[in-house]
Structure formats: structure tokens, C-alpha cells
N, C-alpha and C positions, 0 to 999 in steps of 0.2 A: 504494500500500500504506500502511496505517496506520503511525504513528510507533512504536507499541508492539506490533509484530507478532512480537516475539520469543517463543519458546516454551521451556518448561522440560522438562528431562530429567534422569534420575539417572545417575550414573557413579561409578567407583571411581578414586581417585588411585593411579597406578602409579609415578610418579617425581616427585621434587622437583628442579627445575633450579636449580643453585647461583647465588646472587646475582642472580637476575633477577625473582623474585617470580612465576615461572610454574610451573605444574604440568602434568604429562602425565596425562590422564584417559582411561580406557577406558569406552566405553558398553556397554550390554548386547548390542548387535549386533556387538561386536568392533572398532568404529571407534575410533581414538585421536585425540585432539586436544589442543591447548594451552589452558590456562585460567588466569585470574588472579582473585585475590580482589577484591571490590568494596568501595569506601568505607573506613570505619573498621575493617572486618574485617581489613585488612592488619596492623593493630597488635594486635588482640585475639585473632585466631585463628591457631593453628599446626596445620598438617595433616601427617599422616604417610602413608606409602605404605600402601594397603589400606583407607583410610577412604572411606565413601560420602559423596557430596556431591550437591547439587542444582545443575544448570548452567542458565544462560540462554543460548540460542543465537539468533543472527540467521539468518533464512532466506537472507540474502545471502551469508554466509560461514560454512560449517559446520565449518571447521577451527579456529576460535577461539571460546572461550566464556568466560563469567563465572561464578565460583563464588558462588552466592547465599547458601547456608547449609549447615551440616553436618547430616547425619542422625545422630541419637543413638540 
């Protein structure tokens, strides 16, 4: 499989886990997963419950994702 075989999907932040930098995100199909912010976004972006986000998921582990950017 190619190194960049990750795919993007939209989700909604449902919970912010305290002091871990992790967010619980619900996808359109009802599946919930853990996600974290990427790179410098950790310092510049603050998310609240109910916000829409773009996630990057690996086909190898669908329970964890990376939040790429916010939907405005």
C-alpha cells in the first residue's frame, strides 16, 4: 500500500478530553473515534463541542484520526 493512502472524512466534535489534546469525533454514519490536532494547529486552534472538522484516517486503524482543519 502507498505511504499516503490515508483518506479524508468530515465529522463533528462531540467531546473534548481534558489535558490530553484528544477529541471525540462522531462521523456521519454514527461511528465515534478519537482524534488529535496536527502540527502547529495545536497552538493556534481551539475546538468546541459541535464544530465540524475534516479528519484524516488511516485504512489500518479506523479508531484514531487526525484533525486537519476546521470547517467554517
